[in-house]
N, C-alpha and C positions, 0 to 999 in steps of 0.2 A: 504494499499499501504506500502510496505517497506520503513521505514524511510531513508534508503541510497538512495533509487531511487528518493524519494521525494526531498532529499537534491541535488542531481545529477541535476533533472529537474529545480530546483529553480536557481542552479548555472548557467546552460546553459541559462535559460531565462535572468538572470542577465548579463551574457556575452555578450548575443545577444544586450540587451539594451545598455551596454556600447559602443559596437562596432558601434551602430547606432548613439549615442550621440558623439563619436569620429569624425564620418565621418562628422556629422552636424557641429562640431566646425571647422574640417579642412577646409570644403567647405566655411565656413563664413570667415574664416581667408584668404583663397585663393581670395574670391571676395573683401575683403578689400584691399589686397595687389594690385590687378588689379585697383581698385577704387583710391588708392593713386597714382599710377603709371600714370593714365589719368590725374589726377590734376596736377602731376609734368609737365607733357607735354601740359596742357591747353586744354585737350580734355573734351568732355561730356561723363558722364558714366550713363548708366540705366540697371537695372537688373529686369527681370521680371521672378519670380519663377514659376516652373511648375504648370499646373492647368487644370483640366477637360480634360485629356488625350493629352494635349499640353506639349511639354517640356519646360525647362527653357531658357531663351533668355537674352543674354547679349549684349548690344549695346554700342559701343564706337565710338564715332564721332568727327570730326572737321568741324563746320559749316564754318570756313573761307575758308577752303580748299575744302569743299563739299563731303569728303569721309566718308564712314561707315564702320565700321567692326562688324559683327554680329557673336556671339559664340552661337551655339545651341546645347542642348543636351537633349535627351529625353530617359529615362530608359526602358529595355526591357519589363517592365510590363504594361507600359502606352499603352492604347488602344487594349490591347490584345483581347478583346472581339470582336474586328472588323477585326482581322486577321493582325494587325499592330503591332505586339508585340515586334518586334526586335528593339535593341538599335539604336538609330540615333544620331550621333555627327558630326558636320561639323563646320568649320570657314570660313568665306567669306568677303573679302575686295571688296567694290563696290565704285566706281567714276563715277557718271552720266556724268560728264563733258567731259569723252573720248568716248562719243556715236558716232555711226555712223547712217546716215539715213535709211539704209536699210541692210537686210542679216544679218549674224551671222558668227562669226568664233571662234573655239575652238582650243586651242593648249594644248596638254597634253604630257605625257612621251611617250617615244619612245616604240612602239609596233610591234611584226613581222608582215609582209606583210600578212599572212594568217588571222591573228587576225583582221586586219583593214579591209580585204576583207569580212570577216564574219560579221563584225559590220556595214558596208555599206549595206551588204544584209538584215540584220536583220532590220535595220532602214527603209530600202526601202520597205520590204515586211510585216512586222509587223504592220499593221495600227491599228487604233482603240486604245483601252484602253491599249493593250499590248505594242503597239508601244510608246505610251505617257508615260506608266511608265518607260520604257527603257530610253527614252530621259530624263525624269525628273531625274532619278538616275544619268545619266552621267552629266548633266549640272545643277543639283541643283534646279529644278523646272521650267525649261524652254522647256518643251514637246512641246507645240504648236509652239513656234517661232523657234524650232529648227528642224523643220521637214524636212527642205531642206539640212540638213548636208550632206556632202560627203567627203570622204578622197581625199586629193590633193597630187598628186606625185611631191613633190618639195623637194629641198635640203634644209637641216638644221637640228638642233637638235629638237627633239620632234615629235610629230604626229600631224599633222594639218588637221582640217576638217573645211569645210566652206560651205555657201549657195550663192547663186547668188549675186554677187556685193560686197561681203566682202573678196574675196580670198586673198587680199593683206593688210587686214587691221590690222594683226598683224606681219608685216614684221619689224616694228621698235622694236619690243621687242624679236623676236625669238633668236637673239644672244646676247641679253642683259646679261651681267655678272652676275647680281644680280639673274637672272633667273637660270642661270647655276649653281650658288652657291648654290641656294635652292634646287636643284635637287640632287646634289653631295652626296653620301652616302646614299641615301633614296631609298627604293623600290617604285614601281609603285604606290602603294596605298596610299603612303605618299607625293609623289610629288604634287606641286601645279598644277592646272588645270586654265589656263587662258581662259577668254571668252571676245569678244567684240560684241556688237550690239547696237539696239537702246536704250537699257537699260545703255549702257556706258561699263566701264571695270569691270569684275568681275575677281577676283583670289580667288579660293577655294581649300580648303583641306578637306578630309574626316576624320578629326579628330578635338578634341577639344583643342584649345590652352588655356593653364593654366597659365603658369609661365608669368609674366611681361615682362621678356627679350625676350620671345619667341612671346609674342603679339607685342612688339616694333619692333622685326626684322620682323615680317610678314607684319606689317603696313608699314615699311621702303621699302620692297620689292614691295608693291602696290604702294606706292607714287612713286617709280623709274620708274615702268613700265609704269604709268599714264603719268609722265613728259616725256618719250620717246615718247608715242603716241600723245600727244599734241604738240610736237615739241618743 
């Protein structure tokens, strides 16, 4: 082989190795910054690296207040042999202390009426595995519990869906300034999804929170909404 080609291949390999090493170091620094932030606030911090097709999971919690924040990331190559090769990233605050005895309500970003009607039709007609998959994607893994969701024709910001008995369970947070501020300037995919059911309160975004400041602001949002619901 031409010595020049060998040199080029070697340089490319070394460059790729350097990029991987840089990414690993950057990731470690980000996790350490998150850990220090948690320590400053008196929160627990636990990180589980990706393994066996499952993504990495960071769990930040406050046992005194009872809430948990989960940051989940799976790369596009994980689990690709089973057809689940797309990247998955989400962040979710959960407070079981805001639970309701039955039903479920979901408050998301404003969507056009036609889109809402189509979502209702799909949820109502697409039973079985496809219906559960659709609801899992929307609610972050609550397909079975969310089967009775239907859009509500009610005034207020955001699009509200609920199942029987939970129609008013998110009234206390629908006009919350903290939630409106969290939506401002963001597209529909970036805005938080608020859920309430027997599991408590969940506030979810479909991306990974990385910066300590962003994490603290998201926790502050969850705590404010939870306080509103608990009265």
